[in-house]
C-alpha positions in Angstrom: -154.8 20.8 -21.6 -154.2 17.1 -20.6 -157.3 15.0 -20.5 -157.3 12.4 -18.4 -159.2 9.1 -18.1 -159.6 8.0 -15.0 -160.2 3.8 -14.5 -162.0 3.3 -10.9 -164.7 1.4 -10.0 -165.5 3.6 -6.9 -167.3 6.5 -7.9 -166.4 8.2 -4.4 -162.4 7.7 -5.4 -163.4 9.3 -9.4 -165.0 12.1 -8.0 -162.0 12.7 -5.3 -159.6 12.9 -8.0 -161.5 15.4 -10.4 -161.8 17.7 -7.1 -157.7 17.5 -7.3 -157.6 17.5 -11.0 -160.0 20.9 -11.4 -157.9 22.6 -9.2 -155.6 22.9 -12.1 -155.5 24.9 -15.4 -154.0 22.6 -17.4 -155.6 19.9 -16.5 -159.1 18.1 -16.9 -160.9 14.9 -16.8 -161.7 13.9 -20.1 -163.5 10.6 -19.5 -164.2 8.0 -16.9 -165.6 4.5 -16.4 -165.8 1.8 -13.7 -164.3 -1.0 -15.5 -161.8 -2.4 -17.4 -163.9 -3.3 -20.3 -164.4 -0.1 -21.0 -160.8 1.8 -20.1 -159.5 -0.5 -23.2 -162.6 1.0 -25.6 -161.8 4.7 -23.9 -158.2 4.3 -24.7 -159.0 2.6 -28.2 -160.7 6.1 -29.0 -157.4 8.6 -28.5 -159.5 11.4 -26.9 -157.3 11.3 -23.4 -153.4 11.5 -22.9 -153.0 10.0 -19.5 -154.4 6.8 -18.4 -155.1 6.8 -14.7 -155.7 2.8 -13.6 -156.5 1.7 -10.1 -155.1 -2.1 -10.1 -157.9 -3.9 -8.1 -161.5 -3.9 -10.5 -164.9 -6.7 -11.0 -163.2 -8.9 -14.1 -161.1 -6.8 -15.6 -158.0 -5.9 -13.4 -156.0 -3.0 -14.2 -152.7 -5.0 -14.7 -154.9 -6.9 -17.2 -156.1 -3.6 -19.0 -151.9 -2.4 -18.9 -151.4 -6.0 -20.8 -153.6 -4.7 -22.6 -153.1 -1.1 -24.2 -149.5 -2.2 -24.4 -150.1 -5.2 -26.9 -152.9 -2.9 -29.0 -149.4 0.0 -28.9 -151.7 2.3 -27.6 -149.7 5.4 -27.4 -151.6 6.4 -23.5 -149.2 6.5 -20.4 -150.9 4.7 -18.1 -150.3 6.0 -14.7 -151.5 3.3 -11.6 -153.4 4.8 -8.6 -153.7 2.0 -6.5 -154.9 1.5 -2.9 -152.0 -1.2 -2.5 -148.7 -0.5 -1.2 -145.7 -0.4 -3.6 -144.1 -3.5 -2.7 -147.2 -5.8 -3.2 -148.2 -4.6 -6.9 -145.3 -1.3 -8.3 -142.2 -3.7 -10.0 -144.5 -5.8 -11.7 -147.0 -2.9 -12.8 -143.8 -1.3 -14.3 -142.2 -3.9 -15.9 -145.4 -4.6 -17.5 -145.1 -0.9 -18.8 -146.7 1.5 -16.8 -145.3 5.0 -16.5 -146.0 5.3 -12.6 -147.6 3.8 -9.5 -149.1 6.0 -7.1 -150.7 4.7 -3.6 -154.1 6.4 -3.4 -153.1 7.8 0.1 -150.7 9.9 -1.3 -152.7 11.1 -4.5 -153.7 14.4 -2.9 -149.7 15.2 -2.9 -148.5 13.7 -5.6 -151.4 13.1 -8.6 -150.9 16.4 -10.4 -147.1 17.1 -11.1 -146.8 12.4 -11.9 -149.6 13.3 -14.6 -147.5 16.1 -15.9 -144.4 13.7 -15.2 -146.0 10.7 -17.6 -148.1 13.2 -20.1 -144.2 14.2 -20.9 -142.7 10.9 -21.6 -141.6 10.4 -18.3 -142.0 8.3 -15.4 -143.1 8.8 -11.7 -142.1 7.3 -9.1 -141.0 7.1 -5.0 -137.4 7.6 -3.7 -138.6 4.2 -1.6 -139.8 2.6 -5.2 -136.7 4.1 -6.9 -134.9 1.9 -3.8 -136.5 -0.9 -4.8 -136.3 -0.6 -8.1 -132.2 0.1 -8.1 -132.3 -3.8 -5.8 -134.6 -5.6 -8.4 -131.9 -4.4 -10.4 -129.5 -6.1 -9.2 -131.0 -9.3 -8.1 -132.1 -9.9 -11.2 -130.3 -13.1 -11.4 -131.8 -14.0 -8.0 -135.5 -12.9 -8.8 -137.7 -14.0 -6.6 -140.5 -16.9 -7.9 -143.3 -14.7 -7.4 -142.2 -12.9 -10.3 -143.0 -15.8 -12.5 -146.6 -15.8 -11.9 -149.1 -14.4 -14.5 -151.0 -10.8 -13.3 -154.2 -13.1 -12.2 -151.8 -15.6 -10.8 -150.5 -13.3 -8.7 -153.5 -11.0 -7.7 -155.2 -14.7 -6.7 -152.4 -15.3 -5.1 -152.3 -12.0 -2.4 -155.9 -13.1 -1.8 -155.8 -16.1 -0.5 -152.3 -15.1 1.5 -154.0 -12.6 2.8 -156.9 -15.3 3.9 -160.1 -15.0 1.6 -161.8 -17.9 0.8 -162.6 -19.3 -2.8 -166.0 -18.2 -2.8 -164.4 -14.6 -1.8 -162.2 -14.3 -4.4 -164.3 -15.4 -6.7 -167.3 -13.1 -5.6 -164.5 -10.3 -5.9 -162.4 -10.8 -9.7 -166.1 -11.6 -11.1 -165.1 -15.4 -11.3 -165.8 -18.8 -11.1 -165.0 -20.8 -8.2 -163.6 -23.1 -9.9 -161.6 -21.3 -12.4 -160.1 -19.9 -8.6 -159.3 -23.0 -8.1 -157.4 -23.5 -10.8 -155.7 -20.5 -10.7 -155.5 -21.8 -6.8 -153.0 -24.9 -8.2 -151.6 -23.4 -11.1 -149.9 -21.4 -8.4 -148.9 -23.7 -6.1 -146.9 -25.8 -8.8 -145.1 -22.8 -10.2 -144.1 -22.2 -6.6 -142.8 -25.5 -5.9 -145.6 -25.5 -2.7 -148.4 -28.0 -1.6 -150.8 -26.0 -0.1 -151.4 -22.2 1.8 -150.2 -22.4 4.4 -146.8 -22.0 2.8 -148.2 -19.5 -0.1 -149.1 -17.7 3.3 -145.6 -17.4 5.2 -143.8 -17.1 1.6 -146.3 -13.9 1.3 -145.4 -12.6 4.6 -141.9 -13.4 4.5 -141.3 -11.5 1.1 -144.0 -8.9 2.4 -146.5 -8.9 0.3 -148.9 -8.5 2.2 -149.2 -7.0 6.0 
């Protein structure tokens, strides 16, 4: 029996995942947590075989959790299950060591297959993501500027590009407004930009926001 660790800050979505998994006879939910800190602790316990991990959570987000899992050399494979479209986070997550990436809207159709695949040591990606990865590898020498951002910087960049204010971003990420301002300065510096307007144009051009 495969035991799954579900990490998501929305109880309703966790309940939906459990309902999907309950229809199988070889997978069960071994543990569910609502934040990144508890996710790392649960992964350390070794009680589960696969982690289903959301990206957008207050405080310690999914990419931070993934980084900790890899830095600590924990053996649990991580399957990202996110509301964000593939073009926003998938390549970054896979580069960071994720075993697969699923959007929440496709979970009902693909989740069970994806869990079994990553538990067996495989990778689960969609056909469209495979195409993006092939293009990414082919153009590796001409890497997009935003790839140099840290996971937190990238997340802040997307929220700025989506029109969120520093206060709104701070509340969403459980950080201070001052910290968000510091991230903004770093992002603009790394991308060689002067304003939020430039950042928005860049994000839209590269299809990082809708």
